[in-house]
PAVEXVEX-271025 format. One record per residue (C-alpha): residue number from 1; y, x, z. Coordinates in pm, 1 decimal, padded with zeros to 6 digits, always signed. Layout:
! residues N
(fifi NUM; (Y; X; Z)) ...
END
This chain:
! residues 70
(fifi 1; (+02062.8; -13166.8; +07339.2)) (fifi 2; (+02100.0; -12965.8; +07020.7)) (fifi 3; (+01798.7; -12778.6; +06884.1)) (fifi 4; (+01817.7; -12515.7; +06609.6)) (fifi 5; (+01500.1; -12399.8; +06433.8)) (fifi 6; (+01490.7; -12124.0; +06170.6)) (fifi 7; (+01164.8; -12090.6; +05977.0)) (fifi 8; (+01039.3; -12065.2; +05621.1)) (fifi 9; (+00750.1; -12297.9; +05712.5)) (fifi 10; (+00982.0; -12597.7; +05723.0)) (fifi 11; (+01087.2; -12561.1; +05359.7)) (fifi 12; (+00788.9; -12793.9; +05292.6)) (fifi 13; (+00887.8; -13149.9; +05385.1)) (fifi 14; (+00546.8; -13238.6; +05530.8)) (fifi 15; (+00578.3; -12957.4; +05786.0)) (fifi 16; (+00897.6; -13117.4; +05924.5)) (fifi 17; (+00725.9; -13428.2; +06063.5)) (fifi 18; (+00699.4; -13303.0; +06423.5)) (fifi 19; (+01067.1; -13201.6; +06422.3)) (fifi 20; (+01168.7; -13541.7; +06281.4)) (fifi 21; (+00971.0; -13705.8; +06561.0)) (fifi 22; (+01142.6; -13482.7; +06817.3)) (fifi 23; (+01484.0; -13588.0; +06682.2)) (fifi 24; (+01388.7; -13954.5; +06730.6)) (fifi 25; (+01275.3; -13924.4; +07093.7)) (fifi 26; (+01620.2; -13984.7; +07241.3)) (fifi 27; (+01960.4; -14061.7; +07090.4)) (fifi 28; (+02117.8; -13741.9; +07226.5)) (fifi 29; (+01868.2; -13505.6; +07058.0)) (fifi 30; (+01987.2; -13337.7; +06736.4)) (fifi 31; (+01751.7; -13112.3; +06540.9)) (fifi 32; (+01882.1; -12873.8; +06274.5)) (fifi 33; (+01633.8; -12671.8; +06070.7)) (fifi 34; (+01751.5; -12365.1; +05879.0)) (fifi 35; (+01524.2; -12275.1; +05586.6)) (fifi 36; (+01547.9; -12036.7; +05290.1)) (fifi 37; (+01698.1; -12195.8; +04979.9)) (fifi 38; (+01418.9; -12038.9; +04768.0)) (fifi 39; (+01078.1; -11912.1; +04878.0)) (fifi 40; (+00787.6; -11754.2; +04692.5)) (fifi 41; (+00482.3; -11820.2; +04910.3)) (fifi 42; (+00244.2; -11569.1; +04751.5)) (fifi 43; (-00133.4; -11588.2; +04762.5)) (fifi 44; (-00280.7; -11875.8; +04563.2)) (fifi 45; (+00054.0; -12056.7; +04551.0)) (fifi 46; (+00239.9; -11890.2; +04268.6)) (fifi 47; (+00540.8; -12118.3; +04224.6)) (fifi 48; (+00881.3; -12075.3; +04382.9)) (fifi 49; (+00969.7; -12348.0; +04631.4)) (fifi 50; (+01332.9; -12460.2; +04637.6)) (fifi 51; (+01489.7; -12699.1; +04883.3)) (fifi 52; (+01800.7; -12913.0; +04908.8)) (fifi 53; (+02005.4; -13006.5; +05215.5)) (fifi 54; (+01881.3; -13320.8; +05389.7)) (fifi 55; (+02020.2; -13533.1; +05668.6)) (fifi 56; (+01821.6; -13815.9; +05823.0)) (fifi 57; (+01998.5; -13947.0; +06130.9)) (fifi 58; (+01991.1; -13671.7; +06393.2)) (fifi 59; (+01757.3; -13451.3; +06184.5)) (fifi 60; (+01904.1; -13204.1; +05932.1)) (fifi 61; (+01762.7; -12939.3; +05699.8)) (fifi 62; (+02009.5; -12666.0; +05602.7)) (fifi 63; (+01900.2; -12427.9; +05323.3)) (fifi 64; (+02058.5; -12082.1; +05333.1)) (fifi 65; (+02055.5; -11800.7; +05080.3)) (fifi 66; (+01800.5; -11531.9; +05153.2)) (fifi 67; (+01742.3; -11186.0; +05011.9)) (fifi 68; (+01367.9; -11166.2; +05072.7)) (fifi 69; (+01116.6; -11322.5; +04835.3)) (fifi 70; (+00866.7; -11359.5; +05121.7)) 
END
């Protein structure tokens, strides 16, 4: 089974834990997460978050260019 998730929330590595766990449940499960390459969270967090591509077994994070700041 292939699962594709697109969300700015998963730009933070800690937020990916449940998706990593899902990818490890069975050998035929592949999870790909599409996140913005750069994100400005706003509020009290005033720094821009940037991410890099990651691949850990059947779990992948794919950053894509985005036009929105948030």
